[in-house]
C-alpha positions in Angstrom: -177.2 83.0 -89.5 -174.8 80.8 -91.3 -171.3 81.3 -91.2 -167.9 79.7 -92.2 -165.8 78.8 -89.1 -162.6 77.2 -88.2 -163.7 75.0 -85.4 -161.0 72.4 -85.0 -157.1 72.7 -85.3 -156.0 70.5 -88.1 -159.5 70.2 -89.7 -161.2 72.2 -92.6 -163.4 74.8 -91.9 -167.3 74.4 -91.7 -170.4 76.1 -92.5 -172.5 76.3 -89.2 -175.5 77.9 -87.9 -174.8 80.6 -85.1 -176.7 83.3 -83.8 -176.9 86.6 -85.7 -175.0 89.5 -83.9 -176.3 92.6 -82.6 -174.2 95.8 -82.6 -173.0 97.2 -79.2 -172.2 100.9 -78.8 -170.0 102.3 -81.5 -170.4 99.4 -83.6 -171.9 98.3 -87.1 -174.0 95.4 -88.4 -173.3 94.6 -91.9 -175.3 92.4 -94.0 -172.3 90.6 -96.0 -172.6 91.1 -99.6 -169.1 89.5 -100.5 -166.1 88.1 -98.6 -162.7 87.2 -100.0 -160.6 83.9 -99.3 -156.9 84.5 -98.8 -153.8 82.5 -98.2 -153.5 84.0 -94.7 -156.4 81.9 -93.5 -154.7 79.0 -95.0 -151.4 79.9 -93.3 -153.5 80.5 -90.0 -155.4 77.1 -90.3 -152.1 75.2 -91.0 -150.5 76.1 -87.6 -150.4 73.3 -85.0 -152.6 73.7 -81.7 -149.5 74.9 -79.5 -149.0 77.5 -82.1 -152.4 78.7 -82.8 -153.2 81.9 -81.0 -156.9 82.5 -81.6 -160.1 81.3 -79.8 -162.0 78.8 -81.6 -164.4 78.6 -83.3 -163.4 81.6 -85.5 -165.6 83.0 -88.4 -163.0 83.4 -91.4 -162.7 86.2 -93.8 -160.7 89.5 -93.2 -161.9 90.8 -96.8 -165.4 92.1 -96.3 -168.2 94.0 -98.1 -171.7 94.5 -97.3 -174.5 96.9 -96.7 -175.3 98.6 -93.4 -178.1 96.9 -91.5 -178.0 98.3 -88.1 -175.8 100.6 -86.0 -175.1 100.7 -82.4 -175.3 103.6 -79.9 -173.3 106.6 -80.6 -172.7 105.6 -84.6 -173.3 108.9 -86.6 -172.9 109.6 -90.1 -173.9 106.0 -91.4 -176.9 105.5 -93.7 -178.8 102.2 -93.4 -178.3 100.2 -96.9 -175.1 102.0 -97.5 -172.7 100.1 -99.7 -169.3 99.5 -97.8 -166.1 97.6 -97.6 -164.4 96.8 -94.6 -160.8 98.1 -93.5 -159.5 94.9 -91.9 -156.2 95.6 -89.9 -158.1 97.3 -86.9 -156.1 99.1 -84.4 -156.8 101.3 -81.1 -157.4 104.5 -83.1 -155.4 106.6 -80.8 -151.6 105.9 -81.0 -149.0 107.5 -83.6 -149.6 105.0 -86.2 -153.5 104.9 -86.1 -153.5 108.7 -86.0 -151.7 108.5 -89.5 -154.3 106.1 -90.8 -151.8 103.4 -90.3 -153.9 101.1 -88.2 -152.1 98.1 -89.7 -149.1 99.0 -87.5 -150.9 99.9 -84.4 -148.6 100.0 -81.6 -151.2 98.7 -78.9 -153.3 96.2 -80.8 -151.3 93.0 -79.2 -151.8 94.7 -75.7 -155.3 95.6 -76.2 -156.3 92.3 -77.6 -157.4 93.7 -80.9 -157.5 91.4 -84.0 -158.6 91.8 -87.6 -162.0 90.2 -88.7 -161.4 86.7 -89.5 -157.6 86.7 -87.9 -158.8 86.9 -84.2 -162.2 88.7 -84.4 -165.3 87.2 -86.0 -164.8 87.6 -89.9 -166.9 88.4 -92.9 -167.6 84.8 -94.5 -170.9 84.9 -92.8 -174.5 86.2 -93.6 -173.8 89.3 -91.1 -170.7 90.4 -89.4 -170.0 93.1 -86.6 -167.6 96.0 -87.7 -166.1 97.5 -84.6 -165.8 101.0 -85.6 -167.6 102.9 -88.5 -164.1 104.2 -89.1 -163.1 101.0 -90.6 -165.9 101.2 -93.2 -165.3 102.8 -96.9 -168.1 103.4 -99.0 -168.1 102.0 -102.7 -171.3 103.6 -104.2 -172.3 101.7 -107.0 -169.4 99.2 -107.4 -169.7 95.6 -107.5 -169.1 94.2 -104.1 -167.7 90.9 -105.5 -165.2 92.8 -107.9 -164.3 95.3 -105.2 -163.9 93.2 -101.9 -160.5 91.8 -103.1 -159.1 95.4 -102.9 -159.4 95.4 -99.1 -156.2 93.2 -99.0 -155.4 91.8 -102.2 -155.2 95.3 -103.8 -154.5 97.2 -100.5 -151.4 95.1 -99.6 -149.6 95.6 -103.0 -150.8 99.3 -103.1 -149.1 100.2 -100.1 -145.8 98.2 -100.9 -145.7 99.8 -104.5 -146.8 103.3 -103.1 -143.9 103.6 -100.9 -141.4 102.7 -103.5 -142.5 104.9 -106.2 -139.3 107.1 -106.3 -137.2 103.8 -107.4 -139.3 102.8 -110.3 -138.3 105.2 -113.0 -138.6 104.8 -116.8 -136.5 102.2 -118.0 -136.2 100.4 -115.0 -137.6 96.8 -114.0 -140.3 95.6 -111.5 -140.3 91.9 -110.6 -143.8 90.4 -109.4 -143.1 86.8 -108.0 -146.7 84.9 -107.9 -149.6 86.2 -110.2 -152.4 85.0 -108.3 -154.9 87.0 -106.0 -152.5 89.6 -104.9 -149.9 89.4 -107.8 -152.2 89.9 -110.7 -153.5 93.3 -108.9 -149.8 94.2 -108.3 -149.2 93.9 -112.0 -151.9 96.3 -112.8 -151.3 98.7 -110.4 -147.4 99.1 -111.5 -148.6 99.5 -115.1 -150.9 102.3 -114.0 -148.8 104.0 -111.3 -145.2 103.6 -112.6 -143.2 103.7 -116.1 -141.5 100.7 -115.0 -141.6 97.4 -117.4 -142.9 94.1 -115.4 -141.5 90.8 -115.1 -143.9 88.3 -114.0 -142.8 84.9 -112.5 -145.0 81.8 -111.8 -144.7 78.1 -111.8 -146.9 77.2 -114.8 -147.3 78.3 -118.4 -151.3 79.2 -117.7 -150.2 81.4 -114.8 -147.6 83.4 -116.9 -150.3 83.7 -119.7 -152.5 85.0 -116.9 -150.0 87.4 -115.8 -149.4 88.9 -119.3 -153.1 89.3 -119.9 -153.5 91.6 -116.9 -150.3 93.8 -118.2 -147.0 91.7 -117.5 -144.3 92.9 -120.3 -142.5 89.7 -119.8 -143.1 86.4 -117.9 -140.6 83.9 -116.6 -141.0 80.6 -115.3 -140.5 80.3 -111.7 -137.7 77.4 -111.3 -134.1 76.9 -110.4 -133.1 79.1 -113.4 -135.7 82.0 -113.0 -133.0 84.5 -111.4 -130.8 83.8 -114.3 -133.4 84.1 -116.9 -134.7 87.3 -115.4 -131.1 88.7 -115.2 -131.2 88.0 -118.9 -134.0 90.7 -119.5 -132.9 93.1 -116.8 -129.2 93.1 -117.5 -126.7 94.0 -115.0 -128.9 96.7 -113.5 -131.2 94.1 -112.1 -134.7 95.2 -110.7 -135.5 98.4 -109.1 -138.5 96.9 -107.2 -139.0 93.1 -106.3 -142.4 92.1 -104.9 -142.7 88.4 -103.5 -146.3 87.4 -103.1 -144.9 83.7 -102.4 -142.8 84.0 -99.4 -141.1 80.5 -99.5 -137.2 80.2 -99.3 -136.9 79.7 -103.2 -138.7 82.6 -104.2 -137.2 85.0 -101.3 -133.9 83.7 -102.7 -135.0 84.8 -106.2 -136.0 88.0 -105.2 -132.7 88.8 -103.7 -130.8 87.4 -106.8 -132.6 89.9 -109.2 -132.6 92.9 -107.3 -130.5 95.5 -108.4 -128.3 98.4 -106.6 -130.8 100.9 -104.3 -133.7 98.6 -105.0 -136.6 97.8 -102.9 -137.3 94.1 -102.2 -140.9 93.3 -100.4 -141.3 90.2 -99.1 -145.3 89.8 -98.8 -146.1 86.1 -99.2 -146.4 84.4 -96.0 -145.0 81.1 -97.3 -144.5 78.4 -94.6 -143.4 81.5 -92.1 -139.8 80.1 -92.1 -138.2 82.1 -94.9 -135.5 84.8 -94.7 -133.4 87.1 -96.8 -129.7 87.4 -96.4 -128.7 90.8 -96.2 -125.4 92.3 -95.6 -122.3 93.8 -97.3 -121.0 91.3 -100.1 -124.3 89.3 -99.7 -127.2 91.8 -101.0 -126.8 94.5 -103.5 -125.6 97.9 -102.5 -128.3 100.0 -100.6 -131.0 97.3 -101.5 -133.8 97.8 -98.8 -135.9 94.6 -97.8 -139.0 95.0 -95.9 -141.9 92.9 -94.8 -144.9 95.1 -95.3 -148.3 94.2 -93.8 -151.7 95.4 -95.3 -151.9 99.2 -96.0 -153.4 102.4 -94.4 -157.0 103.7 -94.3 -156.3 106.3 -96.8 -154.7 104.0 -99.2 -157.9 101.8 -99.3 -159.9 105.0 -100.0 -157.5 105.7 -103.0 -158.0 102.3 -104.3 -161.5 102.5 -104.2 -161.3 105.8 -106.1 -159.1 103.9 -108.9 -161.6 101.2 -109.1 -164.5 104.1 -109.7 -162.0 105.1 -112.5 -162.2 101.5 -113.9 -158.2 100.9 -114.0 -158.3 97.7 -112.2 -160.0 94.5 -113.5 -159.9 91.7 -110.5 -160.3 88.4 -111.5 -162.5 86.5 -109.2 -164.3 83.0 -108.8 -167.4 83.1 -106.9 -168.4 80.5 -104.5 -171.6 80.2 -102.1 -171.4 80.3 -98.4 -172.1 76.7 -98.4 -169.2 76.0 -101.1 -166.7 78.0 -98.4 -164.8 74.6 -97.7 -164.2 73.9 -101.5 -163.2 77.5 -101.8 -160.1 76.8 -99.5 -159.4 73.4 -101.0 -159.1 75.2 -104.3 -157.0 77.8 -102.5 -154.5 75.2 -101.1 -154.2 73.3 -104.3 -153.6 76.4 -106.1 -156.0 76.1 -108.9 -157.9 79.4 -108.3 -157.4 82.2 -111.0 -157.4 85.4 -109.2 -159.5 85.7 -105.8 -162.0 83.5 -104.5 -165.0 85.5 -103.4 -167.9 84.0 -101.1 -171.3 85.4 -101.7 -173.7 84.5 -98.8 
């Protein structure tokens, strides 16, 4: 089968022919119908050899959708041909966090060498992929896999961050979304659907700001050295009740902290260069502002998102690429020229 693999540190991924895998006991083989391209992949591939923690070659793609092609011994309750998406942050299934469906925070994954697909385990940008357990599959029925697969990360990550802060975003409050790309444009729609807050979007160009407004942002502000000042002109002295930074470089983290209000939530989600940090302390950050770095979301939250998709409340912007065009999708991602999420269709 064909697969898009990261083969050599410092070089772009390659489309290669590799053996089609077979499911072992408890595993599921999917015929992939769609796979998302994420900045997390780009971040991983930008790391130097001494800081790279995965074995190569690595099949990329932690956003996956497919049809059930075969099951291993002991798997029950899955029909061949079922249309599913993959819950990506695999855990041990037995620790306290996993028992809550929060496998994204599994306390034993590192100890047991459990990795998400595309981020250590073979990923979804291939004709077939192995899923380690049927519990990591969520049926999507008649939903389009291409439009739905971004929900497994680009949707789940902002949904998790927003849901935990619903008590902060009341009528009359402001929510700020920094970065209106793959995750940010979904976050704007979720905020509009789930909360009464007014939404301010920040991005680096007028066309990206127009895109943010087209998916529901009430206000759009250019992300530059005057961004915090211009956001504060809109929110007034109260500031924002919720700030979601989907970029994660130091300038955007500084903006996030500068526009946050008293008793607000600030979620630092974007990986950036992996070196940014928020300054928190008495007289430095707003009183009782909570700063978090959430990671993905729970299995139950992914099920909820799929239910929202069935209701038609989300419109995910995607650009399609064939498997042979996978390297170009990553070039476009790095150049910042994608509109929404790049999805590879084998």
